[in-house]
C-alpha positions in Angstrom: 24.8 -36.4 -31.6 26.1 -34.5 -28.6 23.7 -33.2 -25.9 24.2 -30.6 -23.1 21.8 -30.1 -20.2 21.0 -31.6 -16.8 19.2 -34.4 -15.1 17.3 -33.7 -11.9 16.5 -36.5 -9.5 13.7 -35.2 -7.3 12.6 -36.7 -4.0 9.5 -35.2 -2.3 8.9 -36.2 1.4 6.0 -35.5 3.7 7.7 -34.1 6.8 4.8 -35.0 9.1 3.0 -31.6 9.5 2.6 -28.2 8.1 5.7 -26.0 8.1 5.5 -22.4 9.4 8.1 -20.9 7.1 8.6 -17.8 9.3 9.8 -20.2 12.1 12.4 -21.8 9.9 15.9 -20.5 10.7 16.3 -19.7 7.0 19.3 -17.4 7.2 21.2 -19.8 9.5 20.5 -22.6 7.1 21.3 -20.6 3.9 17.7 -20.7 2.6 16.0 -18.0 0.6 12.4 -17.6 -0.5 11.8 -18.6 -4.1 9.3 -16.0 -5.5 7.6 -16.8 -8.8 8.7 -14.8 -11.8 6.3 -12.0 -12.9 5.1 -12.4 -16.4 3.3 -9.8 -18.4 -0.2 -10.8 -19.5 -1.5 -8.4 -22.1 -4.9 -9.8 -23.0 -5.7 -11.8 -19.9 -7.4 -10.3 -16.9 -5.3 -9.4 -13.9 -4.8 -12.1 -11.4 -3.0 -12.6 -8.1 -0.5 -15.5 -8.0 -1.3 -17.7 -5.0 1.1 -20.4 -4.7 3.3 -22.4 -2.5 6.4 -20.2 -2.2 9.1 -22.5 -0.8 12.3 -21.8 1.0 15.2 -22.9 -1.3 18.8 -23.8 -0.4 21.9 -25.5 -1.7 23.2 -28.4 0.5 26.5 -28.8 -1.4 27.8 -31.4 -3.9 28.6 -35.1 -3.8 30.4 -37.5 -6.1 28.5 -40.5 -7.3 29.9 -43.0 -9.8 32.5 -40.4 -10.7 29.9 -37.7 -11.4 29.3 -34.5 -9.4 25.8 -33.9 -8.3 24.6 -30.6 -6.8 22.3 -31.1 -3.9 19.4 -28.7 -3.3 16.4 -28.6 -1.0 13.0 -26.8 -1.0 10.8 -26.5 2.0 7.1 -26.0 1.2 4.5 -24.7 3.8 2.2 -27.6 3.2 4.8 -29.9 4.9 6.8 -31.1 1.9 10.5 -31.2 1.8 12.1 -31.7 -1.7 15.6 -33.0 -2.0 17.1 -32.7 -5.6 20.2 -34.1 -7.1 21.2 -32.1 -10.2 23.6 -33.8 -12.6 24.9 -31.5 -15.4 26.2 -33.0 -18.6 28.0 -31.5 -21.5 28.4 -33.0 -25.0 27.1 -36.4 -23.9 26.0 -39.1 -26.3 22.5 -40.5 -26.1 23.6 -43.9 -24.8 25.6 -42.2 -22.1 22.6 -40.1 -21.2 20.4 -43.2 -21.0 22.9 -44.7 -18.4 22.9 -41.5 -16.4 19.2 -41.4 -16.2 19.1 -44.8 -14.6 21.4 -43.8 -11.6 18.4 -43.8 -9.3 17.4 -47.3 -10.2 20.5 -49.2 -9.1 23.3 -49.1 -6.5 25.8 -46.3 -6.9 29.3 -45.8 -5.5 29.9 -42.9 -3.3 33.6 -43.0 -2.3 34.2 -46.4 -0.8 30.5 -46.9 0.0 27.9 -48.5 -2.2 24.4 -47.2 -1.7 21.3 -46.0 -3.6 20.4 -42.4 -4.5 17.1 -42.8 -2.6 19.0 -43.6 0.6 21.3 -40.6 0.2 18.2 -38.4 -0.3 16.6 -39.8 2.8 19.7 -38.8 4.9 19.5 -35.3 3.5 15.8 -35.2 4.2 16.2 -36.3 7.8 18.9 -33.7 8.3 16.8 -30.9 7.0 13.7 -32.1 8.9 15.7 -32.2 12.1 16.9 -28.6 11.6 13.4 -27.3 11.0 11.5 -29.4 13.5 10.5 -26.4 15.6 8.7 -24.9 12.6 6.6 -28.1 12.0 3.1 -27.5 13.4 0.3 -30.1 14.0 2.8 -32.9 13.7 1.8 -36.4 12.6 3.6 -39.5 11.4 4.4 -39.1 7.7 4.2 -41.9 5.2 8.0 -42.3 5.0 8.2 -43.1 1.3 9.0 -40.2 -1.1 7.4 -39.3 -4.4 10.2 -39.5 -6.9 10.6 -37.9 -10.3 13.4 -37.7 -12.9 13.5 -34.6 -15.1 15.8 -34.4 -18.2 16.5 -31.0 -19.5 18.3 -30.7 -22.8 19.5 -27.2 -23.4 21.6 -27.7 -26.5 22.3 -30.4 -29.1 25.0 -30.7 -31.7 23.9 -30.7 -34.5 20.9 -28.6 -33.5 17.6 -30.4 -33.4 14.1 -29.2 -32.5 12.2 -31.2 -29.9 10.1 -32.9 -32.6 13.2 -33.9 -34.6 14.8 -35.2 -31.5 11.8 -37.4 -30.7 11.7 -38.7 -34.3 15.4 -39.5 -34.4 15.6 -41.0 -30.9 12.1 -42.6 -30.7 13.3 -45.9 -29.3 15.6 -44.4 -26.7 12.9 -42.0 -25.6 10.3 -44.8 -25.3 12.8 -46.9 -23.3 13.4 -44.0 -20.9 9.7 -43.4 -20.4 9.1 -47.1 -19.7 12.1 -47.2 -17.4 14.0 -49.6 -19.6 17.8 -49.1 -19.9 18.0 -51.7 -22.7 16.0 -49.7 -25.2 17.5 -51.6 -28.2 15.2 -54.6 -27.5 12.0 -52.6 -27.7 9.7 -53.6 -30.5 8.4 -50.9 -32.8 5.0 -51.1 -31.1 6.5 -50.6 -27.7 
Protein backbone atom coordinates (compact mmCIF):
# COMPACT_ATOMS: atom_id res chain seq x y z
CA UNK A 1 0.00 0.00 0.00
CA UNK A 2 1.45 3.37 -1.07
CA UNK A 3 -0.07 6.65 0.11
CA UNK A 4 0.27 10.22 -1.15
CA UNK A 5 -0.82 13.31 0.77
CA UNK A 6 0.33 15.60 3.54
CA UNK A 7 0.54 15.92 7.30
CA UNK A 8 -0.18 19.32 8.83
CA UNK A 9 1.11 20.08 12.32
CA UNK A 10 -0.89 23.09 13.57
CA UNK A 11 -0.05 25.33 16.52
CA UNK A 12 -2.61 27.99 17.54
CA UNK A 13 -1.34 30.73 19.87
CA UNK A 14 -3.23 33.45 21.74
CA UNK A 15 -1.24 36.56 20.86
CA UNK A 16 -2.51 38.54 23.86
CA UNK A 17 -5.14 40.83 22.34
CA UNK A 18 -7.34 41.29 19.32
CA UNK A 19 -5.60 41.94 16.02
CA UNK A 20 -6.73 44.85 13.88
CA UNK A 21 -5.91 43.29 10.51
CA UNK A 22 -5.88 46.60 8.63
CA UNK A 23 -2.95 47.70 10.86
CA UNK A 24 -0.89 44.62 9.99
CA UNK A 25 1.80 45.45 7.40
CA UNK A 26 0.45 42.60 5.26
CA UNK A 27 2.16 43.51 2.00
CA UNK A 28 5.51 43.98 3.72
CA UNK A 29 5.15 40.58 5.43
CA UNK A 30 3.87 38.79 2.31
CA UNK A 31 0.43 38.11 3.79
CA UNK A 32 -2.84 37.93 1.87
CA UNK A 33 -6.46 37.74 2.96
CA UNK A 34 -7.93 34.24 2.77
CA UNK A 35 -11.48 34.65 1.54
CA UNK A 36 -13.87 31.70 1.86
CA UNK A 37 -14.83 29.96 -1.36
CA UNK A 38 -18.27 30.77 -2.62
CA UNK A 39 -20.48 27.72 -2.89
CA UNK A 40 -23.74 27.51 -4.76
CA UNK A 41 -26.69 26.61 -2.60
CA UNK A 42 -29.67 25.77 -4.70
CA UNK A 43 -32.32 24.74 -2.16
CA UNK A 44 -31.13 26.53 0.96
CA UNK A 45 -32.03 30.13 1.76
CA UNK A 46 -29.51 32.86 0.96
CA UNK A 47 -27.08 33.63 3.72
CA UNK A 48 -24.14 35.90 4.39
CA UNK A 49 -20.90 34.20 5.36
CA UNK A 50 -19.65 35.84 8.55
CA UNK A 51 -16.38 34.36 9.54
CA UNK A 52 -12.92 34.99 10.75
CA UNK A 53 -11.10 35.87 7.57
CA UNK A 54 -7.41 35.55 8.38
CA UNK A 55 -4.30 36.95 6.80
CA UNK A 56 -2.25 34.06 5.40
CA UNK A 57 1.41 33.84 4.49
CA UNK A 58 4.27 31.47 3.79
CA UNK A 59 7.26 31.68 6.12
CA UNK A 60 9.57 29.43 4.10
CA UNK A 61 10.72 25.84 4.53
CA UNK A 62 12.88 23.94 6.98
CA UNK A 63 14.54 20.53 7.10
CA UNK A 64 13.63 18.29 10.04
CA UNK A 65 14.92 14.72 10.31
CA UNK A 66 15.71 14.83 6.59
CA UNK A 67 12.18 15.92 5.61
CA UNK A 68 11.21 19.29 4.13
CA UNK A 69 8.41 21.10 5.96
CA UNK A 70 6.61 24.12 4.52
CA UNK A 71 5.96 26.77 7.18
CA UNK A 72 2.80 28.89 6.97
CA UNK A 73 1.08 31.36 9.26
CA UNK A 74 -2.47 32.64 9.64
CA UNK A 75 -3.36 35.72 11.68
CA UNK A 76 -6.97 35.85 12.88
CA UNK A 77 -8.69 39.06 14.08
CA UNK A 78 -9.70 37.42 17.39
CA UNK A 79 -6.04 37.42 18.42
CA UNK A 80 -4.96 33.98 17.29
CA UNK A 81 -1.82 33.25 15.32
CA UNK A 82 -1.55 29.85 13.65
CA UNK A 83 1.82 28.36 12.75
CA UNK A 84 1.58 25.29 10.50
CA UNK A 85 4.23 22.85 9.35
CA UNK A 86 3.17 20.98 6.21
CA UNK A 87 4.96 17.74 5.40
CA UNK A 88 4.08 16.32 1.99
CA UNK A 89 4.62 12.61 1.33
CA UNK A 90 4.45 10.57 -1.84
CA UNK A 91 4.11 6.80 -2.17
CA UNK A 92 4.76 6.27 1.54
CA UNK A 93 3.98 3.03 3.35
CA UNK A 94 1.61 3.02 6.33
CA UNK A 95 4.41 2.28 8.85
CA UNK A 96 6.45 5.19 7.47
CA UNK A 97 3.40 7.44 7.73
CA UNK A 98 2.90 6.41 11.38
CA UNK A 99 6.49 7.47 12.14
CA UNK A 100 6.00 10.81 10.36
CA UNK A 101 2.85 11.59 12.32
CA UNK A 102 4.77 11.26 15.59
CA UNK A 103 7.32 13.98 14.69
CA UNK A 104 5.66 16.45 17.04
CA UNK A 105 5.89 14.06 20.00
CA UNK A 106 9.65 13.65 20.21
CA UNK A 107 12.89 15.51 19.66
CA UNK A 108 13.78 16.18 16.04
CA UNK A 109 17.04 17.07 14.35
CA UNK A 110 17.25 20.37 12.51
CA UNK A 111 20.75 20.64 11.09
CA UNK A 112 23.14 20.14 14.00
CA UNK A 113 20.53 21.15 16.56
CA UNK A 114 18.15 18.79 18.36
CA UNK A 115 14.86 20.38 19.36
CA UNK A 116 11.07 19.87 19.31
CA UNK A 117 8.58 20.98 16.66
CA UNK A 118 6.69 22.87 19.36
CA UNK A 119 9.79 24.92 20.17
CA UNK A 120 10.35 25.72 16.49
CA UNK A 121 6.68 26.79 16.21
CA UNK A 122 7.08 29.03 19.27
CA UNK A 123 10.03 30.84 17.65
CA UNK A 124 8.01 31.46 14.49
CA UNK A 125 5.05 32.67 16.58
CA UNK A 126 7.19 35.12 18.54
CA UNK A 127 8.69 36.43 15.30
CA UNK A 128 5.25 36.98 13.73
CA UNK A 129 3.83 38.53 16.92
CA UNK A 130 6.76 40.93 17.11
CA UNK A 131 6.17 42.05 13.50
CA UNK A 132 2.44 42.73 14.10
CA UNK A 133 2.62 44.09 17.67
CA UNK A 134 1.33 47.54 16.59
CA UNK A 135 -1.84 45.86 15.28
CA UNK A 136 -2.61 44.14 18.63
CA UNK A 137 -5.28 46.11 20.50
CA UNK A 138 -6.39 45.76 24.11
CA UNK A 139 -3.25 43.76 24.96
CA UNK A 140 -3.16 41.27 27.82
CA UNK A 141 -0.86 38.44 28.88
CA UNK A 142 -1.66 35.39 26.73
CA UNK A 143 -1.62 31.86 28.19
CA UNK A 144 1.59 30.92 26.38
CA UNK A 145 0.71 27.31 25.57
CA UNK A 146 -0.64 26.63 22.09
CA UNK A 147 -3.54 24.46 21.04
CA UNK A 148 -2.00 21.78 18.82
CA UNK A 149 -3.53 19.60 16.14
CA UNK A 150 -2.22 17.09 13.61
CA UNK A 151 -4.15 16.64 10.38
CA UNK A 152 -3.45 13.78 7.97
CA UNK A 153 -4.69 14.26 4.42
CA UNK A 154 -4.49 11.26 2.12
CA UNK A 155 -5.13 12.34 -1.46
CA UNK A 156 -4.27 9.09 -3.22
CA UNK A 157 -3.58 5.44 -2.46
CA UNK A 158 -2.13 2.70 -4.61
CA UNK A 159 -4.09 0.45 -4.96
CA UNK A 160 -7.07 2.84 -4.73
CA UNK A 161 -9.13 2.47 -1.52
CA UNK A 162 -12.23 4.27 -0.32
CA UNK A 163 -12.06 5.85 3.14
CA UNK A 164 -14.18 2.99 4.54
CA UNK A 165 -11.94 0.33 2.99
CA UNK A 166 -8.86 2.11 4.34
CA UNK A 167 -10.28 2.16 7.88
CA UNK A 168 -11.19 -1.52 7.62
CA UNK A 169 -7.80 -2.58 6.31
CA UNK A 170 -5.74 -0.36 8.64
CA UNK A 171 -7.94 -0.44 11.71
CA UNK A 172 -5.15 -1.02 14.24
CA UNK A 173 -2.85 1.61 12.76
CA UNK A 174 -5.67 4.17 12.70
CA UNK A 175 -6.63 3.37 16.30
CA UNK A 176 -2.99 3.69 17.35
CA UNK A 177 -2.68 7.07 15.66
CA UNK A 178 -5.88 8.36 17.24
CA UNK A 179 -4.66 7.21 20.65
CA UNK A 180 -1.23 8.71 20.03
CA UNK A 181 0.53 5.36 20.17
CA UNK A 182 3.37 4.77 17.73
CA UNK A 183 3.54 1.06 18.65
CA UNK A 184 0.11 0.23 17.24
CA UNK A 185 1.04 -3.47 16.80
CA UNK A 186 0.57 -4.03 20.53
CA UNK A 187 -3.01 -2.76 20.69
CA UNK A 188 -5.63 -5.33 21.58
CA UNK A 189 -8.65 -5.81 19.33
CA UNK A 190 -10.79 -3.94 21.86
CA UNK A 191 -8.39 -0.97 21.95
